[in-house]
N, C-alpha and C positions, 0 to 999 in steps of 0.2 A: 214387827216386832222392835221394842225398843232394847238397847243391851248397854249395860254400864260401860262407858268408854274407858275409864281408868284402867282395868284389867287388860282391855284390848291394846291399850296405848303402851301399855309395860311389855306387853307381847311384842309388840312392834320394835320396841327399844331392846328388847332381847335378840330379834333378829338382826338389827342394825348393830348390836354389840359384836355377835359372832361374825357378821360381814365384816366389820372392821377389824377383827382378830383374823381373819382368813383372807378375803378378797383384799382389803387394803393393804395388807402387809405385802402383797405381791409389788405394790408400787414402789417400795422401798427395800425390797428385798436384795436386789441388785447392787444398790448403792452401800448398805451396809456390808454385805458380802466383799465388795471390793475396797472396803474401808475408806471410801470417800466420805462418809459420814458415821458418826457414832449411833448406837442403837438410841441414844437418848435424843441426838439431834434429829434423826429420822423420825421419832415419834412427833417430836414438835412441827417439823415441816410438814409431814403429812397430815398432822391434826389440823393445822391452820388450813391448809388448801383442801383437804377432804371436806371440813366444814363449810368452808366458803363457796364451793363448787356445789354442794348439796343444797345449800339454803338458798343460792342465788338462781342456779340454774337447773333443779332437780325436777322440776315439774313435769318436763315432757315425758321421760320415761316413765312416772309414776302414771300418768294419764293413759299412757298405753298400757302398761301391766293391770290397771284397774278396769279397763274398758275392753281390751281385746283378750287373747289366748282361750277365755270361754265367751260363749255367745251371750251377753246380758240380756238379749231380748227373750230368750227363753226362760228367764227368771221374773220377768216383768209382774207374773200375776201371784208369785211367792218369794217376794224379796227378802224373806227371813231366812230362805234356804242359802240364798248367796251370802248373807251375813254370816250364818254358821260354817259355810264354805271357807269363806275368808280367814276366819278364825282358825279354822284347821290349817289353811296355808301357812299361818305365822308359825303356829305351833311345829307342822312337819319340817319345813325348811329351817327353821332355827334349831331345832333338835339335829338336822343332818349336819348343818355347818359347824354345830359345837363337835360332834363326833369326828369330823373330818380335821378341824382345828387341833383337837385333842392329840391327833396322830400326826399333826405337821404337814397334812397333805393339802395343797392349793387346789381348790374347786371352785366352780363358777356359782355364784349366788345367783344369778340369772336363771341358769339351769335348774338350781333347786327349786326357785319360786315358781317357775312356768311348769315343772313336773308337779308340783305341788297343786297349783290350780288346774292342771288337767286330770290330776287323779279324783279330785273331789268332784269335779264336773262329770265325769265319766259315772261316777256311783250316782249322782244325784239325777241326771237326767239322761244319761247314755252317751255314746260315743259322739254322737251329733253334736253335743254341747260344747264340743272342743273345737276351736278354729284351727284345722291342720294346716292352712296357709300360713299360719304364724309359727308352728311347730316344725314345718320344713327347713325354713331358712336358717334356725337355731343349728339344726343336724348340719347343715352346710358349713356354718360358721366353726362348729366343732373340728371339721376336717381340714377347713383352708387356714383358720386363723395360724395354728402354730407352723404349718408348713410355709405360709407367706412371711412370717414375722422371722423364722430359722433362716430362709433364704437370704432377706434383707441384711439381717444381722451378719450373716457369714461374708455376704458381698461387701458390706461397708467396713468390717473389720479386717478383711483381706486386704484392701486398699490401705488402711491407716498402717497396718503391719509392714505391708511391702514398701509404703514410701515414707513412714516416720519410724516405727518401732525398729525396724531392720537395718535401718542407715547407721553409717559410723558416727555420724553428726547428728543426733536426733533433735537438739535444740533449733539448729539453723533449720531443719526440715519442718518442724512443727510452727516456727516463725512463719513461714510461707503458707501453710495450710491454715492458720488461724481465722483468716477472712472466709475460708470456705466451710470450715467447721462451723463458723457463727451463722453463716448464711444458711446451712442445712438446718442446723438446729431450729433457729427462729422460723425458717421457711415452712419446714414440715409441722413443728410443734404449734407455731403460731397459728396456724390454720386452724387447729382444734379449739384453741383457747381463746384467741383475740376476736373472733366473730362475734361470739356469745358475750365476752368481756365488754366490747365497745358497743354492743348493739344499743343500750340505752342512751349513749351519748350521740350515736347515729340518728337515733329517733328524736332526741331533743332539738338537735341543730336543724334537721328538716321540718319540725315543729315551727321553728323561729324563721323559716322562709329560704334556707340554705340549700341548694341543689346540690345534695353530695350521694354518690353512687353508694350502695351499702357496702363495698368492698374497700372503698378509698381508706377509711379511717383504719382498719385492721392492716392495711398494706403500710401505710405511713408509720403506725406504731410498730410494726415489725422492724422495718428499716432502721428507725431510730433504735430500736433495742439490739438491732444488730450490729450496728456500729458502735454503740456503747460496750458490746459485749467485747467486739472486737479490741476496742483501746484498752479495756480493763484486762483483757488476756494478754495483750502485748507488754503491759505494764507489769504484769505478774511475771511473765516469762523473763522480761529483764531483770527483775528483781532476783529471781532464782539464779539466773546466770551471775549475776554480781555476787551472790551468796556463794555460789559454788566455786567461784574464782578465788574469793577471801579464805574459804575452808580449806585447809590442807592436811590437817591433824586428821580427821576422820571423814568417811565418805558421807555426803548429804543424802537425805532422801532422793529418789529419783524425781528431778522436777518436771520432766515430762508427764510421768503419772500424776503428779500433784496439780498440773495445769487440768490434766484431763478430769481429775475429780472436781473440779470447779465446773465443768461442762456437764457432768454427770449429776451434779447437784441440781442443775437447772432443768434437765430432760426429767429427773425423778419429779420435780415441783409440777412441771405440765403434765406428766402422767398422772399424778396425784390429783390434780385440779379437774382433768378430764374424767377421772375415774369417779369422784365424788359427785359430779353433775349427772352422771349417767346411772350409776348403780345404787345410788340410794333409794331409787324407785322401787327395787327389789325387797326393801324393808318395809317401806311405808306405804306402797300402793294398796294392800289389803286393808290398812287403817284408812286410807283416803277413800276407798269404797263404802266402807263401814260408816264413817262419818258421812257421807254423803247419803246413803238410805237412811239413817238416823234424822237426818235433818229434813229430808224431802218426803220421805216415805215411799220413794221410787228407785228403781234400778238405774245407773248411770249407763247411758247407751253409746254416748259421743264424748267429746272432752270435758273434764270436770276441772272447777276451780280447786287448787291445793291450798288449804288453809296455811299460813306460814308456821304456826306452831308445830304443824304436822313435819314440815321440811326441817325445822330446828330441831325436834326431837330425833328424827333420822340420823342428822349430822352429829346430834351429841352421842348418841349411840355408838356410831362409826368411830368417833375417837376415843371413846372409853373403851372399847373393845380392842382397838389398835394398842393403847397404852398397857392395857392389862394383861392381853394374851397374844399379841402379835408376834411375839419374839418367835414363838415355833415356826410359823409359815415362814418368816423373814429368813430363819436359818436354812430352811429346806430350798428356798429359792436362790437364796445367796451364797451357801456354802456346800450343799449336799450334793449338787448336780456337778459342777466344776468349780476350780478355784478361780476366782474373778480379779482383776485389777480395775481401775478406774477407766482405763481405755477400752477394756472388754465389757465392762458395766454399762459405760455410756452407750456403745453400740447396740446393746440389748435392749437398752430402754428406748433409744431413737427407733430400734425395729419395732418396737411394741406400739409406740405412739403412731408410727406410719401405718402400721396394720390397721389399728383402729380407725385411721382417716380413710383409708381405702374402702374398709368394710361399712362404714358409715355413708360413704359415696355410693355405695352399691346397694344400701338399704338391708345391709346384713347384720344382726345382731353377734356380738363379739364377746369374747372373755378375756379379762386381763390376765388371769393366770394361764390359760393357754398361749397368749401371745408372747408373755415374758418367759415362760419355760420353752417354747420354740426359739426365741430369740438366744437364750442361754446354750440350749443345744446346738444352735447354729453356730456360735461362737467356739464352742467345744469341738465341732467338725473340724474348724480351721487349725485350732492350737494342737490338739492329738485326740484323736476318736477315742483312744483308749483310757483317756482322764475323765470320760464321761462316766459317772456312777449309774450304770443300768438298772442296778436294784432299786434306787431313788426313783428312776423313771417309770419303771414298772408300777411302783406303788402308785405315782401320780396318775398313770395313764388309767390303772383300775378305777381311780375314785373319780375320774372324768366319766368314764363309761356308766358307772352305776348311779351317778348323782339324779339324773331325771328318773329313772325307775323307782329308785330308793324313796325319793321325796314324793313320788307319785303314789306308791304303795303305803307309806306312812300316812300321808293327806286322806286317801282313800278308807284305810281302817279308822282313823279319828273321826271322819266324817260319818262313816257307818255306825260308830258307838254313840255319836253325839245324835243321829237321827233315831236310834233306838230309845234313848232314854228322855229326848225332848221333843219329838214329833209323834 
């Protein structure tokens, strides 16, 4: 069954729009909440990096969602049912993300899409149509992600607080710590971004006859970036100390937090890029499956090639949603759980990126919102447990728990209606 692609493409854009307003806002929420960047600057930074990550490296997750979760082989004889099911996935996940965003609740778009795929598959062909081996790790990721991220954030912030923030001469202590902070930032986050970013260059050099191990260029790039970041940070620190010594009439802004704001901007950039490269698949995977079926007349059973226009569509939708409606979730993450400063926001984002990396190494799906909320809570446990807004956390936890079942029920209901009217 052929289906007009324009309405389906608009649906995918709608899902990407809501994904940008909700999931992408997580990446910049702590930076805005700590005042490291303004909301306008956050929109520009996240917009550029989310779009770049989505269009350059978003095909892998898209392939997984388009060919896993449900068992495509069971739809081989009736590809039109899979097409209809993927349309219901776009509707169900888009509606749920919009509802959550309107209430300022950070939820997982991957969980919404997975729940929607599972819902229509169950109604279409029964429980055997669901790949439970893929659903299991998602549940594990729900439990582990906020716990691991919170523990890392708490550990890292406690050390910064002890050795820098609680010391009588913070500037001197920070000067000694700059190389270590730079190394940690580039070491952890560089592993997420640099291998993908430098892979085309590595492949090109190998084709020219150079014998280069796959990890050498990322390591070299990371080392250069770390040295550069250290030099820039030292120069900024010297400038702040000079200004502080010259200004005697009024207290200057805290130079330590101002420098941490620079580190936090970088950590937010890496998280945004990694998020764009992974989560764009949540919005466009159903569209990619539909395009494949319309072009070939068969169901995709293995990896599929994602047309570049689909990746661009997803990236554009993400940026539009973030710009138009991202403020609500940014406010929840950055302001409504605890009060953040650049030093604490940097630790929360570093913990988020580290958690994503560890989960990826273990092959577990992760949620940016889960990781960031866990990181922020970990900071709150070190600062003052009473400062954590429990009412906000209860609302977020409730949204996490109901995302998969709500998306599944919505998708199942829409698919059932579609089957009555069209089959």
